[in-house]
C-alpha positions in Angstrom: 13.1 -6.9 -11.1 16.0 -8.6 -11.6 19.2 -7.5 -12.2 19.5 -9.5 -15.4 16.3 -8.9 -16.8 16.1 -5.2 -18.2 16.9 -4.4 -21.8 18.7 -1.4 -22.5 22.1 -0.3 -23.8 24.5 2.6 -22.5 27.4 4.1 -22.5 29.5 3.4 -19.9 29.6 1.7 -16.1 29.0 3.2 -12.8 28.8 2.0 -9.6 25.6 3.6 -7.5 24.4 3.8 -4.1 20.7 4.2 -3.0 21.6 7.5 -1.1 24.4 8.4 -3.9 21.5 9.6 -6.0 22.1 12.7 -4.8 25.3 13.6 -6.8 23.0 12.8 -10.0 20.4 15.4 -8.6 18.3 13.3 -6.4 18.2 13.2 -3.0 15.4 10.5 -2.5 15.6 10.6 1.5 11.6 10.6 1.6 8.6 9.6 -0.1 7.9 13.2 -1.6 11.5 13.3 -3.0 10.9 9.9 -4.6 7.3 11.1 -6.0 8.9 14.2 -7.2 11.8 12.2 -8.7 9.0 10.0 -10.7 7.1 13.2 -11.4 10.6 14.4 -13.4 10.5 11.1 -15.3 7.1 12.4 -16.4 8.0 15.5 -17.4 10.9 14.6 -19.1 9.1 11.9 -21.2 6.3 14.6 -22.4 8.9 17.1 -23.0 11.3 14.7 -25.2 8.5 12.8 -27.0 5.3 14.5 -26.1 5.1 15.8 -30.2 6.4 13.2 -31.9 4.0 11.0 -34.6 2.9 7.6 -34.0 5.1 6.4 -37.0 8.3 8.1 -35.1 7.4 7.0 -31.9 7.1 3.2 -33.1 9.9 3.3 -35.2 12.8 0.9 -34.4 16.7 1.6 -35.2 16.8 -2.3 -35.9 14.0 -4.9 -35.6 15.2 -6.4 -33.0 15.3 -3.3 -31.0 12.6 -1.4 -29.1 10.8 1.7 -30.0 10.7 5.0 -28.0 6.8 3.7 -27.6 8.1 0.3 -26.3 10.0 2.1 -23.8 7.2 3.8 -22.5 5.0 0.6 -22.0 7.6 -1.7 -21.0 8.1 1.5 -18.1 4.0 1.0 -17.7 4.2 -2.6 -17.4 6.5 -3.1 -15.1 5.6 -0.2 -12.9 2.0 -1.5 -12.3 2.7 -4.4 -11.3 4.3 -2.9 -8.0 0.7 -1.0 -7.5 -0.9 -4.1 -5.4 2.3 -4.0 -3.3 2.0 -0.3 -2.6 -1.8 -0.8 -2.0 -0.9 -3.2 0.9 1.5 -0.6 2.3 -0.7 2.2 2.1 -3.2 0.5 3.7 -1.9 -1.3 6.6 -2.2 -5.2 5.3 1.6 -5.7 4.5 2.7 -8.7 6.4 6.3 -10.2 5.1 7.0 -13.4 3.9 9.5 -16.0 5.9 11.7 -15.4 3.3 11.8 -11.5 3.3 12.3 -12.0 7.3 15.1 -13.8 6.6 16.6 -14.0 3.4 20.5 -12.8 3.3 20.4 -11.4 -0.1 18.2 -8.4 0.4 20.9 -5.9 0.5 23.7 -6.6 -2.1 20.3 -7.7 -4.4 18.9 -4.3 -3.9 21.8 -2.6 -5.1 23.0 -5.0 -7.5 19.5 -4.0 -9.4 20.3 -0.3 -8.8 23.8 -0.7 -10.6 22.5 -3.0 -13.4 19.7 0.0 -13.9 21.8 2.8 -14.0 21.5 4.5 -17.2 25.1 4.6 -17.7 26.0 1.0 -17.2 26.5 -0.1 -20.6 25.6 -3.8 -20.3 22.4 -5.1 -22.1 19.9 -7.8 -20.5 16.4 -9.3 -21.6 13.2 -7.9 -20.1 11.5 -10.7 -18.4 8.8 -12.1 -20.7 6.0 -10.9 -18.8 7.2 -7.3 -18.8 8.1 -7.1 -22.6 6.5 -4.2 -24.3 3.7 -4.4 -27.2 5.2 -6.4 -30.6 2.5 -4.5 -32.4 2.4 -0.4 -33.2 1.5 1.5 -30.3 -1.0 4.5 -30.6 0.3 8.0 -30.3 -1.0 9.0 -27.1 1.0 6.3 -25.1 3.3 9.6 -24.2 -0.2 10.9 -22.2 -0.8 7.5 -20.8 2.7 6.7 -19.3 2.5 10.7 -18.0 -0.7 9.6 -16.5 0.7 6.1 -15.3 4.0 7.9 -14.1 1.5 10.8 -11.9 -0.3 7.7 -10.4 2.5 5.9 -9.6 4.4 8.9 -7.6 0.6 9.4 -6.0 0.7 5.8 -4.5 4.3 6.3 -3.2 3.4 9.6 -1.4 0.5 8.2 -0.2 2.6 5.6 1.7 2.6 5.8 5.5 5.3 8.4 6.9 5.8 5.7 9.9 7.2 3.0 7.3 11.0 2.4 7.7 12.0 1.8 3.9 15.2 0.7 4.6 13.9 -2.0 7.2 10.8 -2.9 5.3 11.4 -5.9 2.9 9.8 -6.9 -0.3 9.9 -9.6 -3.0 10.1 -8.1 -6.6 6.9 -8.7 -8.9 9.2 -10.4 -11.0 11.0 -13.3 -8.7 9.7 -15.0 -5.8 13.7 -15.4 -4.4 14.5 -11.4 -5.7 13.8 -9.3 -2.2 15.4 -6.0 -1.4 14.4 -3.1 0.8 11.8 -0.2 -0.4 14.1 2.1 0.2 16.2 0.4 -3.0 12.7 -0.5 -4.6 12.2 3.5 -4.9 16.0 4.0 -6.5 15.0 1.0 -8.7 11.8 2.8 -9.9 13.8 5.9 -10.5 16.8 4.8 -12.4 14.8 2.1 -14.5 12.6 5.0 -15.5 15.7 7.0 -16.5 17.8 3.9 -18.6 14.8 3.7 -21.0 13.7 7.2 -21.4 17.7 8.0 -22.5 17.4 4.8 -24.7 14.0 6.1 -26.2 16.0 9.1 -26.8 18.9 7.0 -28.5 16.3 5.7 -30.5 15.4 9.5 -31.5 18.8 10.5 -32.6 19.4 6.9 -34.5 20.4 7.5 -38.4 17.3 7.0 -40.6 14.5 8.2 -37.7 11.7 9.7 -39.5 11.3 13.3 -39.5 
């Protein structure tokens, strides 16, 4: 995922280090911590949006803004792009590329992405075309599908070998062959990205004109 490629709108800027997530109620020091944080995103989505009707889920404050359903659909699309990578890591078939081994930008790019995706970062950015949500109305089962997807993502993270050093394993963003970051930063990116779009979806339900 690239720092300038996620659509959202938020209230105030703040920096975020991967292990400073504990200050926001998260401690991502193990794969179980990461899986639990991802599961919490699923639980929050179900609690906040599980009883919304299809018209409510697909309502947009403006034609150019995303609906609740589109926020969840976008997360499903982009998070699914990590599944092949996690499968290779779990199976022990992952081999770092030359660029992953040599790139001097992995750490700064990872931290920049975490800051960019912080739910409190007010800067808007545009999603990559390949991760754009459906432009047509989505069915009301988008919430249970998102919950199921998020639980699958958490399960794949939990299944990763305990011997992996997440701070030293460098991966490539599914969105760009140039962008590399550590697996540790990838975990933080997945969590803050999910939180960011849940906050965006929550604001949609609070916008004037939201259907009752």
